[in-house]
C-alpha positions in Angstrom: 0.1 0.0 0.0 1.5 3.3 -0.8 1.7 5.5 2.3 2.7 9.3 2.5 3.6 9.7 6.1 2.4 13.4 5.8 -1.2 12.1 5.2 -1.8 10.0 8.6 -1.6 6.6 10.0 -2.1 3.2 8.2 -4.2 0.3 9.2 -2.0 -2.8 10.0 -4.7 -5.4 11.2 -8.4 -5.5 12.1 -10.6 -7.1 14.9 -13.8 -8.7 14.0 -17.0 -9.4 15.8 -18.6 -12.6 16.0 -20.5 -12.0 12.8 -17.1 -11.6 11.0 -17.7 -7.9 10.6 -14.7 -5.5 11.4 -15.3 -3.5 14.5 -11.8 -2.2 15.3 -8.6 -1.4 13.6 -4.8 -1.5 14.7 -2.9 1.3 13.6 0.8 1.7 12.7 1.5 3.2 16.0 0.2 0.2 17.7 -3.1 2.1 18.8 -6.2 0.0 18.6 -9.4 2.1 17.5 -12.9 1.1 17.2 -14.7 1.4 14.1 -16.5 4.6 15.0 -13.2 6.4 15.9 -11.6 5.1 12.9 -14.2 6.5 10.8 -13.9 9.8 12.3 -10.2 9.8 12.1 -10.4 8.7 8.3 -12.9 11.7 7.5 -10.3 14.1 9.3 -7.4 12.6 7.0 -5.8 10.9 10.2 -5.8 7.4 8.4 -4.3 7.2 4.9 -5.1 4.6 2.4 -8.9 4.3 2.9 -12.1 6.1 2.3 -15.5 6.2 4.1 -18.2 4.3 2.1 -21.8 3.5 2.8 -23.2 0.0 2.9 -26.5 -0.9 1.3 -28.1 -0.7 4.7 -26.9 2.8 5.3 -23.9 2.2 7.6 -20.6 3.8 7.1 -17.5 1.6 6.8 -13.9 2.1 5.7 -12.9 0.9 2.3 -9.1 0.5 1.1 -8.4 3.0 -1.7 -7.9 0.9 -4.9 -4.3 0.2 -5.9 -4.4 -3.2 -7.6 -2.9 -4.9 -4.5 -5.9 -7.2 -3.0 -3.3 -8.2 -0.1 -3.8 -4.8 1.4 -7.4 -4.6 1.3 -9.0 -4.4 4.8 -10.9 -7.6 4.5 -7.4 -9.4 3.9 -5.4 -7.7 6.6 -4.4 -10.0 9.5 -6.6 -10.4 12.6 -5.7 -8.7 15.9 -6.5 -10.1 19.4 -8.2 -7.5 21.4 -8.0 -7.8 24.9 -11.5 -8.8 26.7 -11.4 -5.5 28.8 -11.2 -3.4 25.7 -14.0 -5.6 24.0 -16.1 -5.0 27.0 -15.6 -1.2 27.3 -16.5 -0.9 23.6 -19.3 -3.5 23.1 -22.0 -0.7 23.0 -20.3 1.0 20.1 -21.7 -1.4 17.5 
């Protein structure tokens, strides 16, 4: 993935809920942010390589910018293990 350090963080891995949907992102600085915070950060330009899209049911989500490399699509990034305490604190952010 092309990365311009002046644009913001990049997403290195993702966390998924029990339905397999992405609910958190791990950034290149090691910070793990919930989906809602990542959406705000992307809108502000604090996360590079993604755009905010709207699903068929009207829900916002992050989408990788097209670059002809499927390996760095958000759906293909490695999973992170989020501590149970983090999940518990953020369970009502869905």
